[in-house]
N, C-alpha and C positions, 0 to 999 in steps of 0.2 A: 504493500500500500504506500502510495506517494504521500509525503508529508513535507512541511516546511523544513528547511535545513539551516543550521547555524554552522558557519565555518569559524573555528577557533584556531588561531595560529599562536604557538607558544604554549608549551605545557608547563605553565608556572602558576603560582598562587593567585595572581591578579586575574588572569584569564579564567581560571577555574572558578573563582568567586563570581565573576560575571556570568559564566555559563550556568552556574547553579541558580542564579537569580533570574535569568531570562530564558533558559533552555527547556523549560517544561513543555512536553508534548512535541518537541522538535527532534530531528536527527542532528546530533552534534558530531561534526567531523573535525577531529583534532589533528592539526599538522604541526610537526616539530622535527628539527634536524635529528634529534635523538628519538628513534622509534620506541626505545625502552621508556623514556619519560612520557611520551604520548600515551603509551599503553597503560602506564601507571595512573595517569589522570583519568583515562577512559574507565579503568577498573573502579576507581573511586566514585565516578559519576554513575556508572552502571549499578554499583552496589547501593546507591542512593535512589534508584528508580528512574534514572535518566536513560537515554538511548544514545550511547556514544561509541565512536569507532576511531581508532588511531591510524594515522597515515604518516609515513616518513616524508618530510618536506623541508627543503632548503630555501629559506627566504631570499637568499642571494641569487637564486636561479629562476628565471622566468618560466623555463620549461617545467621545473618542479612545481611552481605555483599553478601553472595551467593544469598539471596532472592532478593536483589537489582539488581544484575547482571541478574538473571533469568527474572525479570520484564523487564529490559532493552532489553533483547534479544527477547522479544515478538514483538518488533517493527522493528527489523532488526539487522544487524551486528554492534558490538561495534567498532566504529572508533576512538573515543577520550575518554580519561579519564582526568578529572580535579579534583584533590584531594586537596580541600581547607578546609577540616575538621580538627578540633583539639581544644584543650583547652590551655589556657595560664597559666603561673605560678601564676597569681592572681586569677584564676578561679577554680582551682582544687588542690587536694592533690597530693603528689608524686605518689601514686599508680595509680590514675586515669590518670595522665599525661603519665606514662609509658604504661598503658594499651591502651590508645587511640592514642596518638601521635606516640609512638614507635611501639608497637605490631600491632595496628590497621592498620597503614599505611603499614607495612610489609605484612600483610595479604591481604590488598586491591591490592597492586601491584602484589602479587603472584597470586591471583584469576583472576584479569582482564588479567594478562599476559597469562593465559591459553586460553583465548577466543578472544583476540584483533585481529581484522582482519589484513590481509596483507596491509601494508601502513598506519596502524594506528599509533597514537601518544598519548603521555600522558605527563602531568606535575603534579608534586606534590609540594605543597607549604611547604618549609622547613622554615628556619629562619637564620638571621645573628647570632643568639645565638650560633649555632653550630660552627661558625668560631672563636668565642672569647674564647671558651674553650681550655685549653692546649691540646697539641697533645696526642693522645693515642699511645700505642705501635702498631707495625704492626700486632701483633697477636690479639690484642683487636679490631682493625679495621676490620680484617678479620672475627672475630666472629660476629660483628655487621652486616657485609655484607652478610655472608653466612650461618649462623646458621638457620635451619628451623624455620619459624615464630612461630610454636607451642612451640619451646624450647627457644625462645629469652629471655623471662622474667626469665628463670632459670640461665642465665649467671651470674657468680660471680660479675662482675663489675656493675651489675644492682641490687644487693641486698641492702637492707635498710642501712646496715652498711657502704656502699660505696657511698651513695647518700646524699649529704649534706643538700639539701633543694629543694623546688619546682623549683627554677631557675636551679639548677644543673640537676634535672631530665629532665627539658625541653631542656637543652643544650645536654644532652645525647641522648634524643629522636631525636633531629634535626641532630645531628652527624650521628645517625643511619639511618635517612632518606636518607642522602646523600650517605652513603655507600650502602644501599639497592638498590638505584637507579643504582649505578654502576653495581652491581651484576645482577639485574633484566634486565638491558639493554642487557646483553649477551643472556639471555633467550628470551627476546622480539625480539631480532635480528633474532633468529631462525624462527620467524613467520613473518619476514619482517617488524617489527614494532619498534618504538623508544620511549624511556622514558627518561625524564630529570627532574631535580628539580630546583626550584627557591627559593633563600633565601632572602626574603625581610627584610629590616630594619624596621624602624618605619613608618607604613602606617596608615593613618587616617581611622579607622574603629571602629565600636562599641567595638570590642575586645581591640583595642588600647586605647580607652577611659577608659575601665576598668583598664588598666595598668596605665594610667595617674593618675587615682584616687585611685590606690592601694598603697601598702606599698613602692613600688619602683618608684612611680610617678615622684619624683624629679630627680631620676637617668635618666629616659627616656627623660624627658624634657630637661635636660642638654645635653643628647646625641645628640638630633637632633639640638639643638641650637649651639653646638660646633663641628658638623661634617662639612666637606667642603661645603656641599650644604646649610647648615644653616636652614634646614626646614625638616619636615616630608614628606613622599611621598604620592602618591595617588594610589588607586586601579587601575586606568587606566594606570599608569606607569608600574605596574607589568604586566598588560595585554599586554602592548607593547612588553615585553620580551617573554611572552607566545606566542604571535602571531608569532614571529620569530621562536621559537622552534617548534611550531605545524604546521607551513606552509611548503611549498616546499622549502622556503629559508633556512630552517634549516635541510634540508635532510641529511647533513653530521654530524649532532650533535645528539649524544645519550650518555647516561651514564654520563652526565655532570651536574654540579651545577652552577647556575648563581647568584652571589651576587649583589643585588640591594638595597643599603642602604645609598645612598647619601655620601658615603665615611666614614661612622661611624666606620666601622671596621678598616679602614686605620688610622683614628684618634685615635682609641683605642690602636693600636700598636705603632704608630709613631707620634702622635700629642697630642693636649691638652686633649684628653680623656684618655690618657695613665694612668693606675693606678699607684699610688705612691708605690714605692718599699721600 
């Protein structure tokens, strides 16, 4: 029997929290580079009464993304996209961050946007990091938003001589995510569908633990200790925002980015986390 399908990319805590919130009655097709991790999430969901299936998928590959979409469409129309895949500054080199988080996300939004059903919705998980980076020029923002995905990595601003380190690459990727969502929202709207992004701050997940134990661990611990909320967030709090955006209550919201960071970005610009000049 055909049913609506949710594509979930990234077998992590945030994606799973959103799937549990929004995936009732749907076929949930989980794509991750690690088939082991995808199967582990599918098992948890299936044990809780959901209908999930794991698929190996590499976000850095258009062919792999297309194969995931093809598999998903075997079960019915694609009604939801939850993109929570990616790598962090402590997990990968500059080239991999740009290929996965920037290029891969752009390709995924582009390809799903071609087949999303009318009334469909999507969220992609960006990051507070994109909000802390200094503003780009209007021309650079437009390049990130509108350059065909196949040509994105050829942009001058993304060449090695312009990327300082892995954190800068990550910030550029997340800024690009936000701009791509704005541009894709126009295209998705032609199909009667919506797409938004969520920019979490420090959320307690295995990826965050890698950051806590990485070279910038003290920086991140200080960030959540000195943000207005005084703590890191949880995956379920991100899912609260996703539920709004993907439900009928968010019917007038598309092409937007939602910052959910406990006030860390506010403190970065106007509070105790403000860098010394």
